[in-house]
Each structure stands twice: as C-alpha cells, then as structure tokens.
C-alpha positions in Angstrom: -3.7 -1.2 -10.0 -4.4 -4.2 -7.9 -5.6 -4.4 -4.7 -5.7 -7.3 -2.1 -9.5 -6.8 -0.7 -10.8 -8.6 2.3 -14.3 -8.5 1.3 -15.4 -10.2 5.0 -13.6 -12.1 7.6 -12.1 -15.2 5.6 -13.1 -13.6 2.2 -9.8 -12.4 0.0 -10.0 -10.8 -3.6 -7.9 -9.2 -6.0 -9.2 -6.3 -7.2 -8.5 -3.2 -9.5 -8.4 0.2 -8.4 -8.0 3.4 -10.1 -4.2 4.9 -9.4 -4.3 7.9 -7.5 -3.5 11.3 -9.3 0.0 12.5 -7.8 0.5 15.9 -6.6 3.9 17.6 -6.3 6.7 16.3 -4.2 4.8 12.8 -4.0 6.2 9.3 -5.9 4.6 6.2 -6.8 6.0 2.7 -6.1 6.1 -0.4 -8.1 5.9 -3.4 -5.2 8.4 -6.1 -5.7 7.7 -7.6 -2.5 4.7 -7.9 -0.1 4.6 -9.2 3.6 1.7 -10.5 5.8 1.7 -9.2 9.1 -0.4 -9.9 12.3 -3.0 -7.2 11.6 -3.4 -8.2 8.2 -4.5 -12.2 9.6 -6.6 -10.0 12.6 -8.5 -8.7 9.5 -8.4 -11.7 7.4 -9.8 -13.6 11.0 -12.2 -11.1 11.5 -10.8 -10.6 15.0 -10.7 -6.8 15.4 -14.3 -5.6 15.7 -13.2 -2.0 15.1 -12.6 -2.8 11.5 -15.1 -2.3 8.7 -15.4 -4.5 5.4 -14.6 -4.5 2.3 -11.1 -3.4 3.8 -7.9 -3.3 1.2 -5.0 -5.2 3.2 -1.7 -5.4 2.8 1.0 -2.6 4.2 4.1 -4.1 4.6 5.9 -3.5 0.8 9.1 -3.0 -0.6 9.9 -2.2 -4.1 11.2 0.5 -6.4 9.8 4.3 -7.6 8.3 4.5 -10.8 6.7 7.3 -10.9 7.1 10.8 -9.5 6.1 14.6 -9.6 8.5 17.5 -9.0 10.4 18.4 -7.0 11.7 14.9 -6.9 14.6 14.5 -9.2 14.6 12.2 -12.2 17.5 10.2 -10.2 15.0 9.7 -7.1 13.4 7.5 -9.5 16.0 4.9 -9.7 16.5 4.2 -5.8 14.9 1.1 -4.0 12.2 2.0 -1.3 10.5 0.4 1.5 7.0 1.5 2.8 6.3 3.1 6.2 2.5 2.7 6.7 1.1 4.9 9.6 -2.1 2.8 11.2 -5.8 4.5 9.9 -3.9 6.5 6.9 -4.3 6.0 3.9 -0.7 7.5 2.2 2.3 5.8 3.0 5.8 7.4 3.7 8.5 6.6 1.1 11.8 6.5 2.6 14.7 6.4 0.2 
C-alpha cells in the first residue's frame, strides 16, 4: 500500500509499505479522499520539535471498506467510512 512519508522537514515522498495482517473484527478501507490538516503542515514545516522523522503523514480520510475479518458481516464491506484518528495511535477507528 502507498503512504505519504515526510522524510525530513520539507521533503515528501510516496512510498510502498506492506499491508498489515487483519485480526478478527478488524477491517481495511480503501481511501477515496484525503485531507491535509494543520498538524500535517506542522510536520512538513518541521514546526513540532517532538516529532521524529521520517514520519508517515495524512490521517483525515474517507473511503469504503474493502476487506474485513469476521465477525464483521459481508454487508459491512459495502458501507462508506470515514477515519477518526487518535493522536499518537497507529490504528484508526472506522465509523460505519
């Protein structure tokens, strides 16, 4: 899967990353739209001294589920989703 990597302040690159394995009850979405928020701009500018680089940025997403593991139903995969990130947490919460 592709990710937007801020290699260092001012340096962006699209990179390939392995897809993480899904655990029971987890789902993977296919983003259709992504936003750039103020935090992303601060990361790009290097204005946050507590951040380490390289760092994957971009966390405001909307799309659709495309794979899942039980106990999610087959119908669940048809719903559009938006991603609600939690600061400092790699996993995203999927709201259906």
